C-alpha positions in Angstrom: 4.0 -15.1 14.5 6.1 -15.9 11.4 3.5 -19.0 10.1 0.5 -17.1 10.7 2.3 -14.2 8.5 2.9 -16.2 6.0 0.4 -18.0 5.7 -1.5 -14.5 5.5 0.9 -13.7 2.6 1.4 -17.3 0.4 -2.1 -18.7 0.8 -4.3 -18.1 -1.8 -7.7 -18.7 0.5 -6.2 -16.2 3.2 -5.5 -13.2 0.5 -9.0 -13.2 -0.7 -10.4 -12.6 2.6 -7.8 -9.3 2.9 -7.9 -8.3 0.1 -7.0 -4.6 -1.0 -9.9 -1.8 0.1 -10.7 1.2 -0.7 -9.7 3.4 2.1 -6.0 1.7 1.1 -6.7 2.7 -2.3 -7.5 6.3 -1.2 -4.7 6.5 1.1 -2.1 5.8 -1.4 -3.5 8.2 -4.1 -3.3 10.8 -1.1 -0.2 10.1 -0.5 0.8 10.7 -4.4 -1.0 13.4 -5.1 0.0 15.6 -2.1 4.4 14.8 -2.8 3.6 15.1 -6.5 4.5 11.6 -7.2 4.2 10.2 -10.8 1.4 6.8 -10.7 4.4 5.4 -12.3 6.6 5.5 -10.1 4.4 4.3 -6.8 3.6 1.1 -9.4 7.4 0.2 -9.8 7.6 0.8 -5.7 4.7 -2.5 -5.8 6.4 -4.0 -8.3 9.7 -3.8 -7.0 8.4 -4.7 -3.3 5.9 -6.8 -4.3 6.4 -8.0 -7.4 2.8 -7.2 -8.8 1.1 -3.7 -9.2 -0.8 -1.7 -7.1 -4.2 -2.6 -7.8 -3.2 -6.6 -7.6 -1.7 -6.1 -3.8 -3.8 -7.6 -0.8 -4.9 -5.6 2.7 -1.4 -6.4 4.1 0.9 -5.3 1.1 -0.6 -2.2 0.9 -0.1 -1.8 4.4 3.7 -2.1 3.6 3.3 0.6 0.9 1.9 3.3 2.2 4.0 2.7 5.5 6.8 3.0 2.5 5.7 6.1 0.6 5.5 7.8 4.3 8.8 7.2 4.9 10.1 7.9 1.6 8.2 11.0 1.2 7.4 12.7 4.8 5.2 15.1 4.2 5.8 18.9 5.9 2.9 18.6 8.6 1.6 15.7 10.7 0.2 13.4 8.3 -3.4 12.5 7.8 -4.4 9.6 7.6 -8.1 9.6 6.4 -8.4 10.2 3.2 -9.5 13.5 1.2 -13.0 13.1 0.2 
């Protein structure tokens, strides 16, 4: 399992296959807006955790950022993971 995770995170060809999707981008924006977060705060969190900006994250890293945002800034009600349209 660790080998597969390492390959996903470190292998350039694998990272290309798991690019950051528009769904993940919308979800990060939704969490940011719902919690009145400054976009620089989210950008700094991505930089601190992954040494790259939000737009450079791959799918796996974006999922990790989303998970961390949900943990740090829980919604008062049940959070929907469906982005606003």
